[in-house]
C-alpha positions as CSV (number, residue, x, y, z in Angstrom):
1,M,0.0,7.0,-2.8
2,I,0.5,3.2,-2.5
3,V,3.5,1.6,-4.2
4,L,3.8,-2.2,-4.6
5,T,7.3,-3.6,-5.0
6,V,7.3,-7.3,-5.8
7,D,10.4,-9.4,-5.9
8,Q,10.8,-13.0,-7.2
9,R,11.8,-15.5,-4.5
10,G,14.7,-17.8,-5.2
11,S,15.4,-16.3,-8.6
12,T,19.0,-17.2,-8.5
13,Y,18.1,-20.8,-9.1
14,A,14.9,-20.4,-11.0
15,A,13.8,-19.1,-14.4
16,D,12.8,-15.5,-14.8
17,R,9.1,-15.2,-14.1
18,V,8.8,-11.5,-14.5
19,P,7.1,-11.6,-17.9
20,E,4.6,-14.1,-16.5
21,V,3.7,-12.0,-13.5
22,L,3.5,-8.8,-15.5
23,A,0.9,-10.4,-17.8
24,E,-1.0,-11.7,-14.8
25,L,-0.9,-8.2,-13.1
26,A,-2.1,-6.6,-16.3
27,R,-5.0,-9.0,-16.4
28,L,-6.0,-8.5,-12.8
29,T,-5.8,-4.7,-13.0
30,R,-7.7,-4.4,-16.3
31,F,-10.9,-2.4,-15.9
32,R,-10.1,-1.8,-12.2
33,E,-10.0,1.6,-10.5
34,G,-6.9,2.6,-8.5
35,V,-4.0,2.2,-11.0
36,V,-1.9,5.3,-11.3
37,V,1.2,3.9,-13.1
38,G,1.0,0.3,-14.3
39,F,3.4,-2.5,-13.3
40,E,6.8,-2.7,-15.0
41,R,10.1,-4.4,-14.4
42,T,12.3,-2.2,-12.4
43,V,15.6,-4.1,-12.1
44,G,16.4,-7.8,-12.2
45,D,13.5,-9.9,-11.1
46,E,11.6,-7.1,-9.5
47,V,8.4,-5.3,-10.6
48,Q,6.7,-2.2,-9.3
49,G,3.5,-0.2,-9.8
50,I,1.8,2.9,-8.3
51,L,-1.7,2.7,-6.9
52,A,-4.0,5.6,-5.8
53,S,-4.7,6.6,-2.3
54,G,-8.1,5.8,-0.9
55,R,-10.4,2.8,-1.1
56,A,-9.9,1.9,-4.7
57,G,-6.2,1.7,-4.5
58,A,-6.2,0.0,-1.2
59,E,-8.6,-2.7,-2.3
60,L,-6.5,-3.3,-5.4
61,A,-3.3,-3.5,-3.3
62,V,-4.9,-6.1,-1.0
63,D,-6.3,-8.2,-3.9
64,L,-3.0,-8.2,-5.8
65,S,-0.9,-8.9,-2.7
66,L,-3.0,-11.9,-1.7
67,H,-3.0,-13.2,-5.2
68,L,0.8,-13.0,-5.4
69,L,1.3,-14.6,-2.0
70,R,-0.9,-17.5,-3.0
71,D,1.7,-18.4,-5.6
72,Q,4.4,-18.4,-2.8
73,G,7.0,-17.4,-5.3
74,W,7.0,-13.6,-4.6
75,S,7.9,-11.2,-1.8
76,V,5.5,-8.2,-1.6
77,G,6.4,-4.8,-0.2
78,I,3.7,-2.1,0.2
79,G,4.9,1.5,0.7
80,V,2.6,4.4,1.5
81,G,3.6,8.0,1.2
82,Q,4.2,11.0,-1.1
83,V,5.5,10.6,-4.6
84,E,7.6,13.3,-6.4
85,G,5.9,14.8,-9.5
86,P,5.3,15.0,-12.3
87,L,4.6,11.3,-12.6
88,P,6.7,9.4,-15.1
89,T,5.2,6.9,-17.5
90,V,7.0,4.0,-15.8
91,S,7.3,3.5,-12.1
92,R,11.1,2.9,-12.0
93,E,11.7,6.5,-12.9
94,A,9.6,7.8,-10.0
95,R,10.8,8.8,-6.5
96,G,9.4,9.7,-3.2
97,F,8.7,8.5,0.3
98,A,6.3,5.8,-1.0
99,F,9.1,4.2,-3.0
100,Y,11.6,4.3,-0.2
101,R,9.1,2.6,2.2
102,A,8.2,0.0,-0.4
103,R,11.9,-0.8,-0.8
104,D,12.2,-1.2,3.0
105,A,9.1,-3.3,3.1
106,V,10.1,-5.7,0.3
107,E,13.5,-6.3,2.0
108,R,11.7,-7.2,5.2
109,A,9.2,-9.4,3.3
110,K,12.1,-11.4,1.9
111,T,12.9,-12.6,5.5
112,R,9.5,-14.1,5.9
113,G,8.4,-17.7,5.0
114,R,6.8,-18.6,1.7
115,G,3.2,-17.6,1.5
116,T,3.5,-14.9,4.2
117,S,6.3,-12.8,2.7
118,V,4.6,-9.4,2.8
119,A,5.5,-6.2,4.7
120,V,3.9,-2.8,4.9
121,E,5.6,0.6,5.6
122,G,3.8,3.9,6.1
123,P,4.5,7.3,7.5
124,P,5.1,7.1,11.3
125,P,3.7,9.7,13.6
126,G,5.3,13.0,12.9
127,A,6.5,12.1,9.4
128,P,6.9,15.0,7.0
129,D,4.4,13.7,4.6
130,L,1.5,13.2,7.0
131,R,-1.6,15.1,6.0
132,T,-2.5,15.9,9.6
133,T,-0.8,15.8,12.9
134,I,-2.0,15.5,16.5
135,S,-4.3,18.2,17.9
136,G,-2.4,21.4,18.5
137,A,0.6,20.5,16.4
138,A,1.6,22.3,13.3
139,A,0.5,20.9,10.0
140,P,3.3,19.6,7.7
141,G,4.9,22.5,5.9
142,A,3.5,25.1,8.3
143,P,5.9,27.7,9.7
144,A,7.2,26.9,13.2
145,Q,5.9,29.1,16.0
146,D,8.0,30.6,18.7
147,T,7.8,28.6,21.9
148,A,8.6,31.6,24.1
149,V,8.1,35.4,23.9
150,P,11.0,37.6,25.0
151,G,10.3,39.0,28.5
152,T,7.9,36.2,29.4
153,S,8.4,33.0,31.3
154,A,9.4,29.8,29.6
155,P,6.5,27.9,28.0
156,D,4.6,25.3,30.0
157,T,5.9,21.8,29.2
158,A,2.5,20.2,29.9
159,A,1.3,20.8,26.3
160,S,4.4,19.2,24.8
161,D,4.2,16.3,27.2
162,T,0.5,15.8,26.2
163,A,1.5,16.0,22.5
164,A,4.2,13.4,22.9
165,S,1.7,11.1,24.8
166,D,-0.9,11.6,22.0
167,T,1.7,10.7,19.4
168,A,2.7,7.6,21.2
169,A,-1.0,6.6,21.5
170,Q,-1.6,6.9,17.8
171,P,-2.2,3.5,16.1
172,D,0.4,2.1,13.8
173,L,-1.8,1.5,10.8
174,A,1.0,0.1,8.7
175,A,1.8,-2.6,11.3
176,E,-2.0,-3.4,11.6
177,V,-2.4,-3.8,7.9
178,E,0.8,-6.0,7.7
179,A,-0.4,-8.2,10.6
180,L,-3.8,-8.8,9.0
181,L,-2.3,-9.4,5.6
182,R,0.0,-12.0,7.0
183,L,-2.8,-13.6,8.9
184,L,-4.9,-13.9,5.7
185,A,-1.9,-15.2,3.8
186,A,-1.2,-17.8,6.5
187,I,-4.8,-19.0,6.3
188,R,-4.6,-19.2,2.5
189,A,-1.3,-21.0,2.5
190,R,-2.8,-23.9,4.5
191,R,-5.8,-24.2,2.3
192,T,-6.1,-27.6,0.5
193,P,-6.7,-27.9,-3.3
194,Q,-10.3,-28.9,-2.5
195,G,-10.7,-25.8,-0.3
196,W,-9.4,-23.6,-3.1
197,E,-11.7,-25.2,-5.6
198,V,-14.7,-24.2,-3.4
199,A,-13.3,-20.8,-2.5
200,D,-12.5,-19.9,-6.1
201,T,-16.0,-21.0,-7.3
202,L,-17.7,-19.0,-4.5
203,A,-15.6,-15.9,-5.3
204,S,-16.8,-16.1,-8.9
205,L,-20.5,-15.9,-7.9
206,A,-22.5,-13.0,-6.7
207,D,-23.0,-12.7,-2.9
208,K,-26.6,-14.0,-2.6
209,P,-28.5,-16.9,-0.9
210,G,-28.1,-20.3,-2.5
211,R,-24.4,-19.8,-3.6
212,Q,-23.3,-23.0,-1.9
213,R,-26.0,-25.0,-3.7
214,I,-24.8,-23.6,-7.0
215,V,-21.2,-24.5,-6.1
216,A,-22.3,-28.0,-5.2
217,Q,-23.9,-28.4,-8.5
218,S,-20.9,-27.0,-10.3
219,L,-18.5,-29.3,-8.6
220,H,-20.8,-32.3,-8.6
221,V,-20.6,-32.8,-4.9
222,S,-23.2,-32.5,-2.1
223,E,-24.0,-29.3,-0.3
224,Q,-22.8,-30.9,2.9
225,A,-19.4,-31.5,1.3
226,V,-19.3,-27.8,0.2
227,S,-20.1,-26.6,3.7
228,Q,-17.3,-28.8,5.2
229,R,-14.8,-27.5,2.7
230,V,-15.9,-23.9,3.4
231,R,-15.3,-24.4,7.1
232,A,-12.0,-26.1,6.7
233,A,-10.8,-23.4,4.3
234,L,-11.8,-20.6,6.7
235,W,-13.3,-18.9,3.7
236,Q,-16.0,-17.0,5.6
237,E,-13.4,-15.7,8.1
238,E,-11.2,-14.5,5.2
239,E,-14.1,-12.7,3.6
240,A,-14.9,-11.0,6.9
241,V,-11.3,-9.8,7.5
242,R,-10.5,-8.6,4.0
243,P,-12.7,-5.4,4.2
244,V,-11.0,-4.5,7.4
245,V,-7.6,-4.7,5.9
246,V,-8.8,-2.6,2.9
247,R,-10.3,0.1,5.2
248,L,-7.1,0.3,7.3
249,L,-4.9,0.6,4.2
250,A,-7.3,3.2,2.7
251,E,-7.1,5.2,6.0
252,L,-3.3,4.9,6.0
253,S,-3.0,6.1,2.4
254,S,-5.4,8.9,3.0
255,S,-3.3,10.2,5.9
256,V,-0.6,11.3,3.4
257,G,-0.9,14.5,1.6
258,P,-0.6,15.8,-0.9
259,D,0.0,12.6,-2.9
260,L,2.3,14.4,-5.4
261,V,5.0,16.9,-4.4
262,P,7.4,18.8,-6.7
263,G,10.6,16.9,-7.4
264,P,14.0,18.5,-7.6
265,D,13.8,18.5,-11.4
266,S,10.5,20.3,-11.5
267,V,11.7,22.9,-9.0
268,A,14.9,23.5,-11.1
269,K,12.7,24.1,-14.1
270,E,10.4,26.4,-12.3
271,E,13.0,28.8,-10.8
272,P,14.1,30.2,-14.2
273,R,10.5,30.8,-15.1
274,Q,9.9,32.8,-11.9
275,E,13.1,34.8,-12.5
276,L,12.1,35.6,-16.1
277,A,8.7,36.7,-14.9
278,Q,10.3,39.0,-12.3
279,R,12.6,40.5,-14.9
280,A,9.7,41.2,-17.1
281,E,8.1,43.1,-14.2
282,G,11.4,45.0,-13.6
283,N,11.9,43.4,-10.2
284,V,15.2,41.7,-11.0
285,T,18.3,43.3,-12.5
286,P,19.9,41.0,-15.2
């Protein structure tokens, strides 16, 4: 799953903006797919929410992150990984790899400049919550196999060397998503009010020929002026990169599996049930 942890910048010397951002996040996520547990205040000036793995959750995570970064008043941490089940009604009561990574990510994001304060953490190669591993390696949770059989020679190290090389060659999707998000955020941070006026109007229209003419009429400027603003705002470049970020984040989140794993509490509750069932069958002596 994807966890977004968002922390207010400079909150020590500013008013509490958490109620404001929660209302904004509720508006932006309304009628959108991908929300697993809605955003709530966790502690202090921090909010957190859980989004689904796959394209819907990834697209929502990218949209929300860029929206928050535009404000330049928030640090955004994106964590990808497993979450302990069953899911609570509020994210602050949940646990799992995704939450630990989101925490690490938001702490790193706080060290970045305004407008680009975003970081992404995902499962590294060989992490216990990866859905698949490199070819020839055991899947997570699978029993380990003996590396040598008594009476035979030691195993050839060539296979292990190849496995290590393949692991090192695997792309770091979290770093790639983070780099592209920061690039988009930097572009948007340098956009002028006139550029935002055109970009926001274009974003509100369906993607079809003649959009710039409609924007020119709406803003009461010439089509040439709209074209100049679009180029200066790098709006087309942003629109081209955004789907790439979504695809990479969707791929990263889909590499985790299963999304939900039993937490310690659920395991503790399950053990007495299993023992009672065994007693009923006469397999356990009270």
